[in-house]
C-alpha positions as a Markdown table, in Angstrom:
| # | Residue | x | y | z |
|---|---|---|---|---|
| 1 | Unk | 29.5 | 12.0 | 49.0 |
| 2 | Unk | 32.4 | 12.7 | 47.1 |
| 3 | Unk | 33.0 | 15.4 | 49.3 |
| 4 | Unk | 34.8 | 18.3 | 47.4 |
| 5 | Unk | 33.0 | 18.0 | 44.3 |
| 6 | Unk | 30.0 | 19.9 | 45.4 |
| 7 | Unk | 31.9 | 23.3 | 45.5 |
| 8 | Unk | 31.8 | 24.1 | 42.3 |
| 9 | Unk | 28.0 | 24.7 | 42.5 |
| 10 | Unk | 28.7 | 27.9 | 43.9 |
| 11 | Unk | 32.3 | 28.5 | 42.5 |
| 12 | Unk | 31.6 | 28.3 | 39.4 |
| 13 | Unk | 28.9 | 31.3 | 38.9 |
| 14 | Unk | 29.6 | 33.4 | 41.8 |
| 15 | Unk | 30.0 | 37.0 | 40.3 |
| 16 | Unk | 30.4 | 40.3 | 42.2 |
| 17 | Unk | 30.1 | 43.8 | 41.6 |
| 18 | Unk | 33.7 | 44.1 | 40.3 |
| 19 | Unk | 33.4 | 42.1 | 37.9 |
| 20 | Unk | 30.6 | 43.6 | 36.3 |
| 21 | Unk | 28.1 | 41.4 | 37.0 |
| 22 | Unk | 24.9 | 41.9 | 39.9 |
| 23 | Unk | 23.4 | 38.9 | 39.1 |
| 24 | Unk | 24.2 | 35.1 | 38.8 |
| 25 | Unk | 24.4 | 33.0 | 36.1 |
| 26 | Unk | 23.0 | 29.6 | 37.4 |
| 27 | Unk | 20.1 | 29.4 | 35.1 |
| 28 | Unk | 18.0 | 26.2 | 35.7 |
| 29 | Unk | 17.2 | 23.8 | 33.1 |
| 30 | Unk | 13.8 | 24.3 | 31.4 |
| 31 | Unk | 11.7 | 21.8 | 28.5 |
| 32 | Unk | 12.5 | 18.4 | 27.5 |
| 33 | Unk | 16.4 | 19.2 | 29.2 |
| 34 | Unk | 14.5 | 19.7 | 32.4 |
| 35 | Unk | 12.4 | 16.4 | 32.1 |
| 36 | Unk | 15.4 | 14.4 | 31.0 |
| 37 | Unk | 17.5 | 15.7 | 33.8 |
| 38 | Unk | 14.6 | 15.5 | 37.2 |
| 39 | Unk | 14.4 | 11.5 | 35.1 |
| 40 | Unk | 18.2 | 11.0 | 35.5 |
| 41 | Unk | 17.7 | 12.3 | 39.4 |
| 42 | Unk | 14.8 | 9.9 | 40.1 |
| 43 | Unk | 17.1 | 7.4 | 38.9 |
| 44 | Unk | 20.2 | 8.1 | 40.8 |
| 45 | Unk | 18.1 | 8.7 | 43.7 |
| 46 | Unk | 17.0 | 5.4 | 43.3 |
| 47 | Unk | 20.0 | 3.5 | 42.8 |
| 48 | Unk | 21.9 | 5.3 | 45.3 |
| 49 | Unk | 19.5 | 5.0 | 48.6 |
| 50 | Unk | 19.4 | 1.2 | 47.2 |
| 51 | Unk | 23.0 | 0.7 | 48.0 |
| 52 | Unk | 23.3 | 2.8 | 50.9 |
| 53 | Unk | 20.9 | -0.1 | 52.8 |
| 54 | Unk | 23.0 | -2.7 | 50.7 |
| 55 | Unk | 26.6 | -1.4 | 52.3 |
| 56 | Unk | 24.6 | -0.6 | 55.7 |
| 57 | Unk | 24.2 | -4.4 | 55.8 |
| 58 | Unk | 27.7 | -5.5 | 54.1 |
| 59 | Unk | 29.6 | -3.2 | 56.1 |
| 60 | Unk | 27.9 | -4.7 | 59.8 |
| 61 | Unk | 28.3 | -8.4 | 58.3 |
| 62 | Unk | 32.3 | -7.8 | 57.1 |
| 63 | Unk | 33.0 | -5.1 | 60.0 |
| 64 | Unk | 34.4 | -3.0 | 57.8 |
| 65 | Unk | 34.9 | 0.8 | 58.5 |
| 66 | Unk | 35.3 | 2.3 | 55.1 |
| 67 | Unk | 31.8 | -0.1 | 53.7 |
| 68 | Unk | 30.0 | 1.4 | 56.4 |
| 69 | Unk | 31.5 | 4.8 | 55.6 |
| 70 | Unk | 30.5 | 4.4 | 51.5 |
| 71 | Unk | 27.1 | 3.5 | 53.0 |
| 72 | Unk | 26.6 | 7.1 | 54.9 |
| 73 | Unk | 28.0 | 9.0 | 51.4 |
| 74 | Unk | 25.5 | 6.6 | 49.3 |
| 75 | Unk | 22.8 | 7.8 | 51.6 |
| 76 | Unk | 23.6 | 11.4 | 51.6 |
| 77 | Unk | 24.4 | 11.1 | 47.8 |
| 78 | Unk | 20.6 | 10.4 | 47.9 |
| 79 | Unk | 19.3 | 13.3 | 49.7 |
| 80 | Unk | 21.5 | 15.6 | 47.7 |
| 81 | Unk | 19.8 | 14.5 | 44.5 |
| 82 | Unk | 16.2 | 14.7 | 46.4 |
| 83 | Unk | 17.6 | 18.6 | 47.5 |
| 84 | Unk | 18.4 | 18.8 | 43.7 |
| 85 | Unk | 15.2 | 17.6 | 42.3 |
| 86 | Unk | 13.0 | 20.5 | 45.2 |
| 87 | Unk | 15.8 | 23.6 | 44.2 |
| 88 | Unk | 14.8 | 22.7 | 40.4 |
| 89 | Unk | 11.5 | 24.4 | 41.1 |
| 90 | Unk | 12.7 | 27.4 | 43.4 |
| 91 | Unk | 13.2 | 30.6 | 43.2 |
| 92 | Unk | 16.9 | 31.7 | 43.3 |
| 93 | Unk | 16.7 | 33.3 | 46.4 |
| 94 | Unk | 15.9 | 29.6 | 48.1 |
| 95 | Unk | 18.8 | 27.7 | 46.2 |
| 96 | Unk | 21.2 | 29.0 | 48.3 |
| 97 | Unk | 19.1 | 27.9 | 51.3 |
| 98 | Unk | 19.1 | 24.4 | 49.6 |
| 99 | Unk | 22.6 | 24.5 | 49.0 |
| 100 | Unk | 23.2 | 25.0 | 52.7 |
| 101 | Unk | 21.1 | 21.9 | 53.8 |
| 102 | Unk | 23.4 | 19.8 | 51.0 |
| 103 | Unk | 26.7 | 21.4 | 52.8 |
| 104 | Unk | 25.6 | 20.7 | 56.4 |
| 105 | Unk | 24.6 | 16.8 | 54.8 |
| 106 | Unk | 28.2 | 16.6 | 54.1 |
| 107 | Unk | 29.4 | 17.9 | 57.2 |
| 108 | Unk | 27.9 | 15.9 | 59.3 |
| 109 | Unk | 28.7 | 12.6 | 56.9 |
| 110 | Unk | 32.4 | 13.4 | 57.6 |
| 111 | Unk | 31.8 | 14.3 | 61.4 |
| 112 | Unk | 30.2 | 10.3 | 61.6 |
| 113 | Unk | 32.2 | 9.1 | 59.7 |
| 114 | Unk | 35.4 | 9.9 | 61.7 |
| 115 | Unk | 33.8 | 9.0 | 64.5 |
| 116 | Unk | 33.0 | 5.3 | 63.1 |
| 117 | Unk | 36.7 | 4.9 | 61.9 |
| 118 | Unk | 38.1 | 6.1 | 65.1 |
| 119 | Unk | 36.1 | 3.2 | 66.9 |
| 120 | Unk | 37.3 | 1.2 | 64.8 |
| 121 | Unk | 40.7 | 1.7 | 65.3 |
| 122 | Unk | 40.0 | 1.5 | 69.0 |
| 123 | Unk | 38.0 | -1.7 | 69.2 |
| 124 | Unk | 37.6 | -3.3 | 65.8 |
| 125 | Unk | 38.7 | -6.3 | 64.2 |
| 126 | Unk | 40.2 | -7.6 | 60.6 |
| 127 | Unk | 37.5 | -6.9 | 58.5 |
| 128 | Unk | 36.0 | -9.4 | 56.0 |
| 129 | Unk | 38.3 | -8.5 | 52.4 |
| 130 | Unk | 35.6 | -10.9 | 50.2 |
| 131 | Unk | 32.6 | -8.8 | 51.0 |
| 132 | Unk | 33.9 | -5.7 | 51.2 |
| 133 | Unk | 35.8 | -6.5 | 47.7 |
| 134 | Unk | 32.2 | -8.0 | 46.0 |
| 135 | Unk | 30.3 | -5.1 | 47.5 |
| 136 | Unk | 32.7 | -2.6 | 46.5 |
| 137 | Unk | 32.9 | -3.7 | 43.1 |
| 138 | Unk | 29.0 | -3.5 | 42.6 |
| 139 | Unk | 28.9 | 0.3 | 43.9 |
| 140 | Unk | 31.8 | 1.5 | 41.7 |
| 141 | Unk | 29.6 | 0.1 | 38.9 |
| 142 | Unk | 26.9 | 2.0 | 39.9 |
| 143 | Unk | 28.4 | 5.2 | 40.0 |
| 144 | Unk | 30.0 | 4.8 | 37.1 |
| 145 | Unk | 26.7 | 3.9 | 35.3 |
| 146 | Unk | 25.3 | 7.7 | 37.4 |
| 147 | Unk | 28.0 | 9.8 | 36.2 |
| 148 | Unk | 27.5 | 8.1 | 32.8 |
| 149 | Unk | 23.9 | 8.8 | 32.6 |
| 150 | Unk | 24.9 | 12.6 | 34.3 |
| 151 | Unk | 27.3 | 12.9 | 31.7 |
| 152 | Unk | 25.2 | 14.6 | 29.0 |
| 153 | Unk | 24.2 | 17.4 | 32.0 |
| 154 | Unk | 28.0 | 18.2 | 32.5 |
| 155 | Unk | 27.6 | 21.5 | 30.9 |
| 156 | Unk | 24.7 | 22.4 | 32.4 |
| 157 | Unk | 24.2 | 25.4 | 34.7 |
| 158 | Unk | 26.5 | 25.2 | 38.2 |
| 159 | Unk | 24.1 | 22.9 | 40.3 |
| 160 | Unk | 23.7 | 20.1 | 36.9 |
| 161 | Unk | 27.8 | 20.3 | 36.2 |
| 162 | Unk | 28.2 | 19.8 | 40.4 |
| 163 | Unk | 26.0 | 16.7 | 40.1 |
| 164 | Unk | 28.2 | 14.8 | 37.7 |
| 165 | Unk | 31.2 | 16.1 | 39.1 |
| 166 | Unk | 30.0 | 14.1 | 42.7 |
| 167 | Unk | 29.3 | 11.3 | 41.1 |
| 168 | Unk | 32.3 | 10.8 | 38.9 |
| 169 | Unk | 34.6 | 11.6 | 42.2 |
| 170 | Unk | 32.4 | 8.9 | 44.1 |
| 171 | Unk | 33.4 | 6.2 | 41.6 |
| 172 | Unk | 37.3 | 7.8 | 43.0 |
| 173 | Unk | 36.1 | 6.7 | 46.4 |
| 174 | Unk | 34.7 | 3.6 | 45.5 |
| 175 | Unk | 37.8 | 2.6 | 43.9 |
| 176 | Unk | 39.7 | 3.4 | 47.0 |
| 177 | Unk | 37.1 | 1.0 | 48.9 |
| 178 | Unk | 38.6 | -2.0 | 46.4 |
| 179 | Unk | 42.1 | -1.0 | 47.2 |
| 180 | Unk | 41.4 | -1.2 | 51.2 |
| 181 | Unk | 40.1 | -4.5 | 50.6 |
| 182 | Unk | 42.9 | -5.4 | 49.1 |
| 183 | Unk | 45.2 | -4.3 | 51.5 |
| 184 | Unk | 43.2 | -6.3 | 54.0 |
| 185 | Unk | 43.5 | -9.5 | 52.3 |
| 186 | Unk | 47.2 | -8.4 | 51.8 |
| 187 | Unk | 48.1 | -7.3 | 55.6 |
| 188 | Unk | 45.3 | -8.5 | 57.4 |
| 189 | Unk | 44.6 | -6.4 | 59.7 |
| 190 | Unk | 41.9 | -3.9 | 59.5 |
| 191 | Unk | 44.6 | -0.2 | 58.7 |
| 192 | Unk | 43.8 | -0.3 | 55.4 |
| 193 | Unk | 40.1 | 0.2 | 56.0 |
| 194 | Unk | 40.5 | 2.5 | 58.5 |
| 195 | Unk | 42.3 | 5.2 | 56.4 |
| 196 | Unk | 40.4 | 5.0 | 54.0 |
| 197 | Unk | 37.5 | 5.6 | 56.5 |
| 198 | Unk | 39.6 | 8.3 | 57.4 |
| 199 | Unk | 40.1 | 9.9 | 54.1 |
| 200 | Unk | 36.6 | 9.6 | 53.6 |
| 201 | Unk | 35.7 | 11.6 | 56.7 |
| 202 | Unk | 38.1 | 14.5 | 56.0 |
| 203 | Unk | 36.7 | 15.1 | 52.4 |
| 204 | Unk | 33.4 | 14.9 | 53.9 |
| 205 | Unk | 34.2 | 17.9 | 56.8 |
| 206 | Unk | 36.1 | 19.9 | 54.4 |
| 207 | Unk | 33.5 | 19.6 | 51.3 |
| 208 | Unk | 30.6 | 20.6 | 53.5 |
| 209 | Unk | 32.0 | 23.4 | 55.4 |
| 210 | Unk | 33.1 | 25.0 | 51.8 |
| 211 | Unk | 29.6 | 24.2 | 50.1 |
| 212 | Unk | 28.1 | 25.9 | 53.1 |
| 213 | Unk | 30.5 | 29.1 | 53.4 |
| 214 | Unk | 29.7 | 29.2 | 49.4 |
| 215 | Unk | 26.1 | 29.0 | 50.1 |
| 216 | Unk | 25.8 | 32.0 | 52.6 |
| 217 | Unk | 27.6 | 34.0 | 50.3 |
| 218 | Unk | 25.4 | 33.3 | 47.6 |
| 219 | Unk | 22.1 | 34.0 | 49.7 |
| 220 | Unk | 23.5 | 37.1 | 51.0 |
| 221 | Unk | 24.7 | 38.3 | 47.3 |
| 222 | Unk | 20.5 | 37.6 | 46.4 |
| 223 | Unk | 19.3 | 39.3 | 48.8 |
| 224 | Unk | 20.9 | 42.0 | 48.1 |
| 225 | Unk | 20.4 | 41.7 | 44.3 |
| 226 | Unk | 16.0 | 41.5 | 45.7 |
| 227 | Unk | 16.0 | 44.3 | 47.7 |
| 228 | Unk | 17.9 | 46.4 | 45.0 |
| 229 | Unk | 15.6 | 45.1 | 42.2 |
| 230 | Unk | 13.0 | 47.5 | 41.1 |
| 231 | Unk | 9.6 | 47.4 | 42.5 |
């Protein structure tokens, strides 16, 4: 999952009392927009889950750390799209908890990819650039397609904007995998593959921790607002 992109889920709508706002402007979509958004999220979930399975097989076959890292990214994105679908029907106080879970999956992804990249750096062999290339190109096409589907919702609430930004930035990550394939082909070594995997790990850890921090802050704000609300 393009890791730091989901920070917008929380940064863009948190207001404190000093700014004159004691509530969140993160309104959920309703009506026809909500129905269309749900359909797009389901399509995105299915495509990401399918690509995760394909890249796991391809990454093992090609012995590619960056493909396996991208497979974990696709799986994490599928989980996050599922959580976004769940959050659509939740009360405001529960949405920060879902966001915290999103952040936790991002951080776990980053830690796992870091371990995988280090293992490949120590024990791995040069991966198969052809397999990396065609799977990376397919992954790029899928993420660009998902980003286009979500483009119409980019100006919605903070959660909708963050989901679109994640898909857009994932396409950038896929381009990095393609560059790694070119680098492996040109150098005949595994190091371009390992470097891309390490970069993806760092972004996962950084973004996951940031999202969890923002989610905790929003949860405290929601609990305070609920406690002070008239009964």
